[in-house]
N, C-alpha and C positions, 0 to 999 in steps of 0.2 A: 460379528465384530463391531462392539457398540461405541456409540459417539459421546463425548464427553462436550458442554458445554462451559465456556468461560466465561464468566456474570462481572461485567465490575459495576457494583450496585451506588446508584444515585442516593441515598437517602432522600436528603432531602429536597430533592424531586418530587419524591414517589413514585419512580420507576427505576426501572434497570437497564442503564447502560453497557449494551451487550460490546467488548471490547472484538476488534475485529482481529485477527491477527495477521501476521506476517502478510500476508501476498494481498496482499494486500487489501485493496482497503476496503472493505464492506460489512456485508452479514457477514462476517468471514465465514467461513467455512473449513477452519484449517484443521486437515488430519495428518495426524504423522507421516510422512513419505516414507520412511524404511522403517525396518526395523532396530535402526541402530543405535545409540544412545545419544543426548545432543550434541558429545561433545563431536563425534565423528561425523555429525551432520553437516560441519561447518563449510567443508567444500564439494559436497556430492551431492546436496541436497538443492530440492527446486521449490520444496515444500516448507512452508515454515507456520511454525506451532502459533496457534493464536495466544494473546497477550492480555490476561485479564488476571480476576482475582478468585471467585468464585467459581466451585466446578459443580458441572448438574451431569446427573444422567439419568436422562429420561426424568423425572420430576424429583426425582430425588438427589439433593444435596451430598458431596462426595467430600473430602477431606483432599486438600494439595497432596498428600500422602501415596492418600490411593489411587488419586488421578494418577500422579507418574509415575504409579508402581506399573498400573493396567495400559497407561501410553509405553512406559516401557519392554513390555510383553508382548506386547504389539496386541493387545487385548483390545483397545478403545485407539478411536483416532477423536483427535480436537472439533469440534465446532465454533470457532473460532467468531463469534458476530461482534459487530463493533457496535456503534450506536441509534438506539430506533428505542424509544420511546413503548414503555410496556403499560400497563393496565395496575398490574403489580409487581412484585417483587419475587415471586413463584412462578408466574406463568412470562413468556416472554413471546411479543411480538416483535423481532429486532428489523433492523436492517439489514439484511443480508447483503453478506460478503462473501461468498465463500469465494472455497479453493482450497483444492488438494486433495490428495489422496493416501490412502496410506501406505500401499505399495505401489508407487506409479508406475509407467513402462519406464525402459530407459532414459532417467533423466539425470542430469549433472548441471552441476549449477558453477557459475564461472567465477572464479573469485582471482581473478586477473587481474595483474599490478597494474593501475594504471597512468595514465600521462594524461594531464588534460589541464587544459587554462582555467586560473583563478577568475572565476569571475563573480560579482553580486549579481547581476540581472539575469544570465546567461540569453542574451537576445537571441532575437528570432533572424535566423540567416541574412544573410543581403542577399539573397539571390531577388531575379525579378517578379516573381511570383505572389510570395507571401502567405501570411497565417488565413488571409480570407478568397485563395482565391482556391477551386474548385481543384481538386487531385484527376491526373490523368488517368483514372485507370486502364491496369494492361500495357499499359505504353513506356512505364518506364525500367528500365532492368533491375535485380533483385540486388546488383552489387551496387545502385546508386541511392544513399542515402538523401532521403526525401526532402533537405532540410529548405528548399524552395519554396515548401507549402506549409511552412509555420514547424516541421519535427523540429526538435530541439536536440542535435548530436553528442554524446554523450563520453565521448572523444577516450576518458581516463578507464571505462571498460574493456578496452580495446575489443571492442564490437562491430566494431566499420558504421560506430555512431548508435548504434541500435540499443535499446533498454531489455532487451529479453530477445532470444532468440528457442522458438518451439519447432521441430524439424518433425515433420509426419509425412513420411514416404508414401505411407501405404493411404493417403488421407484422399476419399473421396466427396466432391460437394453437393452429396446424397445423404452423406456421413452426420446424423446429430449426435455418438459418440465417439470418438477417436482412440481406439485402446494402444497406440504407439507412438508417443511422442520424448523426440530426445531433445536437451536442451542442450543450445550453443553455446558452448567458452572462448571462441574464441571468431575472430572476423568472418563472416560467408561468406564461399562462394560461390551464392546464385542457390543452395540447398532446398529443394520443395518442405514448404511449410508456414512457417509464422512467425512477423519479423513485430515484433513490438516497439514501440518510439514514445518517446518525452515528449512533453507541450514547456512551450515558457510558463512560469509564474502566472497562476491564476485561469489557467486554461487545463483542461482536461482530453486525455486520449478518445475518438469520436468512433474507432473503429476495432470491432473484435468480432466475430464469428457466431452463429447462434450454436455452432457444436461445441462442448465441451469433451473434456475427457470423458473416458469412461467410467474412471474411478473418482469423479469430483475435480478433476484439474478446470481450473482458470484456463481460457486460451486469447491472446489477444493481439494487436497489429492489423498490418495489411498482410496478404497473401504471397506467396513467392511460389507460382503456379509452372506446371512443368514444361513451359516456355522459357522461364527463368524471367518473366515479367510480375509486377507487383503488380497486385488486385484491390479492388476498395471489399472489404468483407462485410457494412455496411451502405455502401451505394443507393441502396433504399431511401434510407434512411437519413445520409447526409453524405457528401461525396467532398466534406471538408475531412482534415486529419485529426484538426486539433474543435474543442468546441469552448467556452467561456464558460468558466464556472459563476457559480451562485459568490456574486458580490458581496459584502461588508466582513472578512478580516481578512486580519494585516497583522505581519508580528514586526514589530517595533525592536530593536536588540538597541538597548541603552548601553550596553557594558562595552568595556575598553578593550575588548576581542571578541574575537567574533566565532562564530559555532556553526552546525549546519541542521537543516532540519530535511528528515530525506522520505518521502512517500512510499508506498508499494507499487511495485508496478502492478496495478489492475484493472482489469484482467489481464493474464500474462504469467509470466514466471513468480509474481507474487514477492522478488526479492526488493529490497529498499536503495533504491536507484534512484529514483526521484528527484531531483534537487533543488534547494534552497538554501543558497548562501550567503547563510545572515551576517553579513560584516560588521563591523563595529559600527553603530551613527546608523544603520542601512535600518529601510521598513520595505516588506516583502508582500503580498500578495498570497493569503493559502487559500489555495482553490477548495471550493465545497458543491455539493453536488445535491439535487432534487432527488431522493436514496430511490421512489417508483420509478421515474423516471431513464436511471443511469442503465450502468449494467444490473443484469440479473440472472442471479445464479442458484441452478434446480428451483427455478420460480418465487425466488427470494428477492429481495429488493438488497443494494449495499450500499455501503458509504467506504469514508476514506479513511485511511491509517498511514500517521507519519510516527516518524522516532527522531527524537530530539536529544542530540550529543551533545557532549561535555563541552565548556568552554577551549579553544584553540582547536577544536577538530572542524577543518571545514569542509567543503559537499566532496571534494576527489576525494576524499582521505576516509570521509563516513559514510557517503552513502557508497554503499556495498554492502553485500552480507558479511565476508569476513573484513575487519578494519586492522591494518597491521598498526596503526599507531597506537592502539589500545585494544587487542586481542577478546578481554572478555568486557567490555567498556564502553563501546558504539558498534556503529553498525547494526545488524543483529541482534545483538546484545545493551545496545544505547541504554540508558537507566529510564527514561521515560516516551509514554506511548501518547500523542493528542489523537483524536479519531472525532469527526465529525458528519454530519447528512441531516439534509433538510428531511423531515419525514413528510407526511401526507396532512397535517392540518397544516402547513407550511412553517412549523418552527423550524428552527435549525439546533440538534444537540450537539455539543461543542464539551469536550470531554479530554480530560487532562490525568492520566494514570500511569503507575509503574510498570515495568516491563519484566513484571515478574516472573513469568512463565519460564522465562531463560536467562533473567539475568539480576546479579545482584548490583550492579552496579547502580553509585549516587549521583544524582545531578549536583554540580558543582556553581547552580545560579537558580535566582529567584524566576519562577513564571505566576507573571497576575494577567487578571480577565477584566478586562474594563470596559463602561464601553453600554450597549443596551441588553444586555446579559442580564438573567431574571434573579439568577441567585450565586450569590458569593463562591470563586474557584480559582483556588490559586495552589503553588506548589512555593513553601518559601525553606531556604538552605537550614537545616536541623530541628525546623518544625516540621514539615512535609506537607501533605495534604491538608484544603480544606473539609471539617467533617470527617475523614477517613481515610484509614489508611492505604484505603484499597483507590482512592483518587477522588474525585468530583468530577461531577456533570451540570453545565448551565444550559439554560436556554436562548434561545435568539430572538423574537417575533421576524416575522416576515418581512421584510425591508428595513430591519435593523442594521445598526455593525459595533464589532465590538475588536480590541485593540488587545493581541498577545502580546505583553513586555517581557524581556527578559533584562535583569538586572542584575547587578551584584547582590 
């Protein structure tokens, strides 16, 4: 099977922004998870295709039609990469964000109808421990969501607060590759496997195993062991569940209506469920990571990817794979993606680009990036993206800051 890479070219920077796929957010290695057409993957798929606009097979560019034909026949898989600086537009050394496989072991993606509280801030739980407390390794039951330690419960997904569930009944701690992964679609009852979670705005998950799926799936979260207790998966690195991302990027919604921005649960199921509820007049922190020091997929650095929904689509409705509000225009089919990651030279690369790999939806409000960005980068209704229909990428120097403004 051949691998196709999606590239979003930032000509004005003289670099390639590799757009990462749904899962996540990172130097995405997004591959087709099954051989069924995209429409049939709405409910059953855990793997999401990369979202970019230029397709490379090895060092050769292929047309979107050729790429899609190969994907539909199961001949190719998508290596969706998110944002990373490279020396030329023909060769890339991106910040990887891998995830997926063409035919993963039994996996199903949850599309359950949620019920959640609408909140702009999604505050850390009121538990006595807090986000800075060490997690008690191996002491808490798998049926207890660890909100006391800063994890953000996503009740609307009906997964017991978890952002994603990957059951691995045959997993052993010595396994570097996991051959059987079943994605949970309802509240867990203590099944053995990995339980992924969200963190508050501006924070990112800090627990994931070194093991990955045998076909390239990313895996994230705490581990529910055979005793029914939750274990840290990076306890040798940190005993905390959430870590603060790199500061300097905020979203300001100047519209009279709200919207939502949804990050992929990566590493993990890579569904776009980590919420920012950008209510009217609100300001929110957009998490960013140093790609070389965050999740590594098959030896590659990774970045973060966000999905931007239309006006009026709040986080509860839009931060999920399938969005009943507008099935072909939000959730996995949201019209615009944002990708972000800090490279080894200390520069953060920030991209906005169309989710054209799977969606034909059109965003109904403007996005402008202002502040310490190196070049102009925006999306304007009726005009499109700055510089290219494929999107735009700008750089932010170390210690710099920018505001991403949503406006009518």
